[in-house]
Short mmCIF file of the C-alpha atoms (twelve columns), coordinates in Angstrom:
data_MODEL
# 
_entry.id   MODEL 
# 
loop_
_atom_site.group_PDB 
_atom_site.id 
_atom_site.type_symbol 
_atom_site.label_atom_id 
_atom_site.label_alt_id 
_atom_site.label_comp_id 
_atom_site.label_asym_id 
_atom_site.label_seq_id 
_atom_site.Cartn_x 
_atom_site.Cartn_y 
_atom_site.Cartn_z 
_atom_site.pdbx_PDB_model_num 
ATOM 1   C CA . MET A 1   181.386 -42.805 231.768 1 
ATOM 2   C CA . THR A 2   180.789 -40.260 234.510 1 
ATOM 3   C CA . ARG A 3   178.658 -41.104 237.535 1 
ATOM 4   C CA . LYS A 4   175.879 -38.869 236.243 1 
ATOM 5   C CA . GLU A 5   175.975 -40.639 232.877 1 
ATOM 6   C CA . ARG A 6   175.904 -44.014 234.620 1 
ATOM 7   C CA . TYR A 7   172.766 -43.092 236.552 1 
ATOM 8   C CA . GLN A 8   171.116 -41.782 233.394 1 
ATOM 9   C CA . PHE A 9   171.926 -45.003 231.532 1 
ATOM 10  C CA . VAL A 10  170.398 -47.071 234.346 1 
ATOM 11  C CA . ILE A 11  167.297 -44.864 234.459 1 
ATOM 12  C CA . ASP A 12  166.805 -44.985 230.699 1 
ATOM 13  C CA . TYR A 13  167.260 -48.761 230.640 1 
ATOM 14  C CA . PHE A 14  164.755 -49.492 233.374 1 
ATOM 15  C CA . LYS A 15  162.227 -46.977 232.074 1 
ATOM 16  C CA . GLU A 16  162.210 -48.966 228.859 1 
ATOM 17  C CA . HIS A 17  162.487 -52.495 230.220 1 
ATOM 18  C CA . ALA A 18  160.754 -52.285 233.621 1 
ATOM 19  C CA . PRO A 19  158.432 -49.260 233.520 1 
ATOM 20  C CA . ASN A 20  155.933 -50.771 235.956 1 
ATOM 21  C CA . ALA A 21  158.303 -52.336 238.481 1 
ATOM 22  C CA . GLU A 22  156.639 -52.903 241.848 1 
ATOM 23  C CA . THR A 23  156.887 -55.041 244.955 1 
ATOM 24  C CA . GLU A 24  156.287 -58.754 244.548 1 
ATOM 25  C CA . LEU A 25  154.641 -58.955 247.959 1 
ATOM 26  C CA . LEU A 26  150.876 -59.444 247.715 1 
ATOM 27  C CA . TYR A 27  148.720 -57.054 249.745 1 
ATOM 28  C CA . ASP A 28  145.453 -55.125 249.595 1 
ATOM 29  C CA . ASN A 29  146.100 -52.272 252.042 1 
ATOM 30  C CA . PRO A 30  148.886 -50.650 254.084 1 
ATOM 31  C CA . TYR A 31  148.259 -52.915 257.079 1 
ATOM 32  C CA . GLN A 32  148.738 -56.032 254.966 1 
ATOM 33  C CA . LEU A 33  151.861 -54.601 253.357 1 
ATOM 34  C CA . LEU A 34  153.344 -53.811 256.769 1 
ATOM 35  C CA . VAL A 35  152.725 -57.367 257.966 1 
ATOM 36  C CA . ALA A 36  154.224 -58.785 254.763 1 
ATOM 37  C CA . VAL A 37  157.328 -56.602 254.897 1 
ATOM 38  C CA . ILE A 38  157.994 -57.497 258.535 1 
ATOM 39  C CA . LEU A 39  157.734 -61.178 257.613 1 
ATOM 40  C CA . SER A 40  159.969 -60.742 254.545 1 
ATOM 41  C CA . ALA A 41  163.127 -59.969 256.534 1 
ATOM 42  C CA . GLN A 42  165.678 -62.633 255.531 1 
ATOM 43  C CA . CYS A 43  162.905 -64.551 253.799 1 
ATOM 44  C CA . THR A 44  161.758 -64.771 250.187 1 
ATOM 45  C CA . ASP A 45  158.722 -62.886 248.966 1 
ATOM 46  C CA . LYS A 46  157.430 -66.153 247.523 1 
ATOM 47  C CA . ARG A 47  157.389 -67.793 250.951 1 
ATOM 48  C CA . VAL A 48  155.775 -64.727 252.504 1 
ATOM 49  C CA . ASN A 49  153.034 -64.718 249.858 1 
ATOM 50  C CA . LEU A 50  152.269 -68.339 250.675 1 
ATOM 51  C CA . THR A 51  151.976 -67.498 254.353 1 
ATOM 52  C CA . THR A 52  150.084 -64.214 254.552 1 
ATOM 53  C CA . PRO A 53  146.629 -65.277 253.233 1 
ATOM 54  C CA . ALA A 54  145.930 -67.330 256.360 1 
ATOM 55  C CA . ILE A 55  147.148 -64.492 258.577 1 
ATOM 56  C CA . PHE A 56  145.015 -61.908 256.808 1 
ATOM 57  C CA . HIS A 57  141.990 -64.203 256.950 1 
ATOM 58  C CA . ARG A 58  142.240 -64.711 260.697 1 
ATOM 59  C CA . TYR A 59  143.530 -61.216 261.524 1 
ATOM 60  C CA . PRO A 60  142.131 -58.862 258.837 1 
ATOM 61  C CA . THR A 61  142.773 -55.670 260.830 1 
ATOM 62  C CA . PRO A 62  145.322 -54.322 263.320 1 
ATOM 63  C CA . GLU A 63  142.587 -54.503 265.968 1 
ATOM 64  C CA . LYS A 64  142.163 -58.240 265.417 1 
ATOM 65  C CA . LEU A 65  145.920 -58.851 265.373 1 
ATOM 66  C CA . ALA A 66  146.395 -56.829 268.551 1 
ATOM 67  C CA . LYS A 67  144.151 -59.330 270.347 1 
ATOM 68  C CA . ALA A 68  146.111 -62.351 269.099 1 
ATOM 69  C CA . ASP A 69  148.229 -64.446 271.419 1 
ATOM 70  C CA . PHE A 70  151.522 -66.089 270.584 1 
ATOM 71  C CA . ASP A 71  150.196 -69.646 270.472 1 
ATOM 72  C CA . SER A 72  147.452 -68.722 268.006 1 
ATOM 73  C CA . LEU A 73  149.621 -66.713 265.598 1 
ATOM 74  C CA . PHE A 74  152.817 -68.766 265.691 1 
ATOM 75  C CA . PRO A 75  151.459 -71.778 263.728 1 
ATOM 76  C CA . LEU A 76  150.616 -69.437 260.835 1 
ATOM 77  C CA . ILE A 77  154.195 -68.111 260.751 1 
ATOM 78  C CA . ARG A 78  156.055 -71.341 261.490 1 
ATOM 79  C CA . SER A 79  157.351 -71.721 257.901 1 
ATOM 80  C CA . ILE A 80  158.850 -68.205 257.870 1 
ATOM 81  C CA . SER A 81  162.421 -67.499 258.971 1 
ATOM 82  C CA . TYR A 82  162.737 -66.461 262.631 1 
ATOM 83  C CA . PRO A 83  159.096 -67.282 263.442 1 
ATOM 84  C CA . ASN A 84  159.404 -66.714 267.194 1 
ATOM 85  C CA . ASN A 85  160.640 -63.144 266.875 1 
ATOM 86  C CA . LYS A 86  158.308 -62.295 264.022 1 
ATOM 87  C CA . THR A 87  155.272 -63.584 265.894 1 
ATOM 88  C CA . LYS A 88  156.159 -61.327 268.827 1 
ATOM 89  C CA . HIS A 89  156.890 -58.410 266.488 1 
ATOM 90  C CA . LEU A 90  153.546 -58.660 264.681 1 
ATOM 91  C CA . ILE A 91  151.536 -58.754 267.893 1 
ATOM 92  C CA . GLY A 92  153.558 -55.908 269.398 1 
ATOM 93  C CA . MET A 93  153.259 -53.894 266.191 1 
ATOM 94  C CA . ALA A 94  149.471 -54.264 266.110 1 
ATOM 95  C CA . ARG A 95  149.105 -53.355 269.784 1 
ATOM 96  C CA . MET A 96  151.191 -50.213 269.341 1 
ATOM 97  C CA . LEU A 97  149.169 -49.273 266.259 1 
ATOM 98  C CA . MET A 98  146.000 -49.479 268.328 1 
ATOM 99  C CA . GLU A 99  147.412 -47.708 271.397 1 
ATOM 100 C CA . ASP A 100 149.467 -44.969 269.745 1 
ATOM 101 C CA . PHE A 101 148.129 -44.542 266.209 1 
ATOM 102 C CA . HIS A 102 144.388 -45.322 266.477 1 
ATOM 103 C CA . GLY A 103 144.842 -48.391 264.296 1 
ATOM 104 C CA . LYS A 104 146.201 -46.401 261.337 1 
ATOM 105 C CA . ILE A 105 149.550 -47.077 259.660 1 
ATOM 106 C CA . PRO A 106 151.724 -43.982 260.136 1 
ATOM 107 C CA . MET A 107 153.358 -42.614 257.023 1 
ATOM 108 C CA . THR A 108 156.600 -41.149 258.323 1 
ATOM 109 C CA . VAL A 109 159.833 -43.052 258.839 1 
ATOM 110 C CA . PRO A 110 160.380 -41.782 262.437 1 
ATOM 111 C CA . GLU A 111 156.893 -42.951 263.449 1 
ATOM 112 C CA . LEU A 112 157.129 -46.297 261.694 1 
ATOM 113 C CA . ILE A 113 160.449 -47.284 263.237 1 
ATOM 114 C CA . LYS A 114 158.853 -47.034 266.686 1 
ATOM 115 C CA . LEU A 115 156.825 -50.134 265.834 1 
ATOM 116 C CA . PRO A 116 158.196 -53.546 266.879 1 
ATOM 117 C CA . GLY A 117 159.821 -55.340 263.965 1 
ATOM 118 C CA . VAL A 118 160.127 -52.185 261.881 1 
ATOM 119 C CA . GLY A 119 163.579 -50.853 261.050 1 
ATOM 120 C CA . ARG A 120 164.614 -48.143 258.648 1 
ATOM 121 C CA . LYS A 121 164.503 -50.437 255.622 1 
ATOM 122 C CA . THR A 122 160.940 -51.549 256.368 1 
ATOM 123 C CA . ALA A 123 159.826 -47.980 257.048 1 
ATOM 124 C CA . ASN A 124 161.316 -46.849 253.752 1 
ATOM 125 C CA . VAL A 125 159.489 -49.646 251.927 1 
ATOM 126 C CA . ILE A 126 156.124 -48.726 253.453 1 
ATOM 127 C CA . THR A 127 156.399 -44.990 252.787 1 
ATOM 128 C CA . SER A 128 157.741 -45.404 249.257 1 
ATOM 129 C CA . VAL A 129 155.290 -48.104 248.160 1 
ATOM 130 C CA . VAL A 130 152.132 -46.756 249.795 1 
ATOM 131 C CA . ASP A 131 152.801 -43.033 249.536 1 
ATOM 132 C CA . GLN A 132 155.502 -42.874 246.832 1 
ATOM 133 C CA . GLN A 133 157.712 -40.873 249.153 1 
ATOM 134 C CA . PRO A 134 161.320 -40.460 247.930 1 
ATOM 135 C CA . ASN A 135 162.709 -43.011 250.389 1 
ATOM 136 C CA . MET A 136 165.145 -45.719 249.305 1 
ATOM 137 C CA . ALA A 137 164.979 -49.055 251.122 1 
ATOM 138 C CA . VAL A 138 168.385 -50.714 250.878 1 
ATOM 139 C CA . ASP A 139 168.229 -54.481 251.269 1 
ATOM 140 C CA . THR A 140 170.933 -56.962 250.295 1 
ATOM 141 C CA . HIS A 141 169.900 -56.853 246.616 1 
ATOM 142 C CA . VAL A 142 169.953 -53.059 246.375 1 
ATOM 143 C CA . PHE A 143 173.228 -52.841 248.285 1 
ATOM 144 C CA . ARG A 144 174.902 -55.419 246.045 1 
ATOM 145 C CA . VAL A 145 173.587 -54.192 242.704 1 
ATOM 146 C CA . ALA A 146 174.243 -50.519 243.376 1 
ATOM 147 C CA . GLY A 147 177.804 -51.299 244.403 1 
ATOM 148 C CA . ARG A 148 178.515 -53.551 241.453 1 
ATOM 149 C CA . ILE A 149 177.176 -51.143 238.862 1 
ATOM 150 C CA . GLY A 150 178.947 -48.205 240.444 1 
ATOM 151 C CA . LEU A 151 175.889 -46.249 241.546 1 
ATOM 152 C CA . THR A 152 177.388 -46.236 245.030 1 
ATOM 153 C CA . LEU A 153 181.067 -45.738 245.782 1 
ATOM 154 C CA . LYS A 154 182.773 -47.053 248.916 1 
ATOM 155 C CA . ALA A 155 179.421 -47.427 250.664 1 
ATOM 156 C CA . THR A 156 180.105 -49.855 253.504 1 
ATOM 157 C CA . THR A 157 176.669 -49.724 255.147 1 
ATOM 158 C CA . PRO A 158 173.065 -49.724 253.899 1 
ATOM 159 C CA . LEU A 159 172.612 -46.185 255.229 1 
ATOM 160 C CA . ALA A 160 175.643 -44.941 253.316 1 
ATOM 161 C CA . ALA A 161 174.298 -46.569 250.149 1 
ATOM 162 C CA . GLU A 162 170.849 -45.079 250.767 1 
ATOM 163 C CA . LYS A 163 172.260 -41.558 251.075 1 
ATOM 164 C CA . GLN A 164 174.151 -41.858 247.794 1 
ATOM 165 C CA . LEU A 165 171.213 -43.336 245.892 1 
ATOM 166 C CA . ILE A 166 168.723 -40.678 246.988 1 
ATOM 167 C CA . LYS A 167 171.267 -38.005 246.096 1 
ATOM 168 C CA . PHE A 168 171.669 -39.119 242.493 1 
ATOM 169 C CA . PHE A 169 168.257 -40.568 241.562 1 
ATOM 170 C CA . PRO A 170 165.634 -37.885 240.815 1 
ATOM 171 C CA . ASN A 171 163.135 -37.598 243.680 1 
ATOM 172 C CA . GLU A 172 160.205 -38.644 241.544 1 
ATOM 173 C CA . LEU A 173 161.942 -41.907 240.589 1 
ATOM 174 C CA . ILE A 174 163.343 -43.022 243.939 1 
ATOM 175 C CA . HIS A 175 160.317 -45.109 244.912 1 
ATOM 176 C CA . LYS A 176 160.501 -46.928 241.567 1 
ATOM 177 C CA . ALA A 177 164.307 -47.204 241.495 1 
ATOM 178 C CA . HIS A 178 164.074 -49.238 244.695 1 
ATOM 179 C CA . HIS A 179 162.112 -51.910 242.813 1 
ATOM 180 C CA . TRP A 180 164.322 -51.687 239.746 1 
ATOM 181 C CA . LEU A 181 167.410 -52.550 241.777 1 
ATOM 182 C CA . ILE A 182 165.742 -55.224 243.917 1 
ATOM 183 C CA . LEU A 183 164.284 -57.093 240.958 1 
ATOM 184 C CA . HIS A 184 167.508 -56.793 238.979 1 
ATOM 185 C CA . GLY A 185 169.397 -58.266 241.915 1 
ATOM 186 C CA . ARG A 186 166.842 -61.014 242.409 1 
ATOM 187 C CA . TYR A 187 166.786 -62.247 238.807 1 
ATOM 188 C CA . VAL A 188 169.865 -60.972 236.933 1 
ATOM 189 C CA . CYS A 189 172.607 -59.547 239.139 1 
ATOM 190 C CA . VAL A 190 172.395 -62.469 241.558 1 
ATOM 191 C CA . ALA A 191 174.761 -62.844 244.479 1 
ATOM 192 C CA . ARG A 192 176.944 -65.827 243.622 1 
ATOM 193 C CA . LYS A 193 177.342 -65.446 239.878 1 
ATOM 194 C CA . PRO A 194 175.706 -62.471 238.166 1 
ATOM 195 C CA . LYS A 195 174.095 -63.237 234.814 1 
ATOM 196 C CA . CYS A 196 176.124 -60.655 232.928 1 
ATOM 197 C CA . GLY A 197 175.511 -62.418 229.630 1 
ATOM 198 C CA . ILE A 198 171.856 -61.356 229.614 1 
ATOM 199 C CA . CYS A 199 172.248 -58.019 231.386 1 
ATOM 200 C CA . GLY A 200 171.417 -54.855 229.488 1 
ATOM 201 C CA . LEU A 201 173.342 -52.720 231.954 1 
ATOM 202 C CA . ARG A 202 176.743 -54.031 230.863 1 
ATOM 203 C CA . PRO A 203 177.808 -50.768 229.133 1 
ATOM 204 C CA . ALA A 204 177.366 -48.863 232.409 1 
ATOM 205 C CA . CYS A 205 178.476 -51.534 234.877 1 
ATOM 206 C CA . LYS A 206 181.809 -51.236 236.673 1 
ATOM 207 C CA . TYR A 207 181.690 -54.883 237.715 1 
ATOM 208 C CA . TYR A 208 181.333 -56.025 234.116 1 
ATOM 209 C CA . GLN A 209 184.125 -53.743 232.974 1 
ATOM 210 C CA . ALA A 210 186.382 -55.569 235.436 1 
ATOM 211 C CA . HIS A 211 184.952 -59.039 234.657 1 
ATOM 212 C CA . PRO A 212 184.047 -59.136 230.945 1 
ATOM 213 C CA . LEU A 213 182.682 -62.320 229.393 1 
ATOM 214 C CA . PRO A 214 183.842 -63.976 226.182 1 
ATOM 215 C CA . GLU A 215 181.838 -62.830 223.156 1 
ATOM 216 C CA . GLU A 216 180.105 -66.203 222.755 1 
ATOM 217 C CA . GLU A 217 178.543 -65.914 226.251 1 
ATOM 218 C CA . LEU A 218 176.855 -62.592 225.523 1 
ATOM 219 C CA . SER A 219 173.263 -62.186 224.383 1 
# 
């Protein structure tokens, strides 16, 4: 199977089996999504979704959050990984939004990465989810799954993987392909022991070709 054929197989599979793939973070507007994505770094979406309602209730807008102090916000974030840094990042992010962007969430990657707590991955998530821009956020799931399947070759960094993925996925599908790969990595192609027996991508997967399962373990 050529690389082009592999991508087409993956696209066809997910179009059929996950046509409406989307983020599992719960949000109502771009501000809430930005807060949730900042909190989600090295933390599960499930934990973030348990945490954000109280934050959004007390700080429903960037203006409100910009006026928060550390001691007031920290207790709401205590259960999240790296709560000290993330508390500082959220307050700094909101203050910069008010000072530099009139309280509006910018929709370009260069502008977003100026905000505290926002790296390239987070900026790609925001622009692709909110605006469906052809930006590919590469987290640990995307990096792992793309490498295992063979969508990326010899990509040793998230940026290298991102460049290959946006080259081979059609522009209009990149924002959705991000969710396809994340969710596949979260529930099927898991880190320690991928669930190849239930995976519909086996015919296109380089990892499976090198690690086939006995017939009785396949479904």
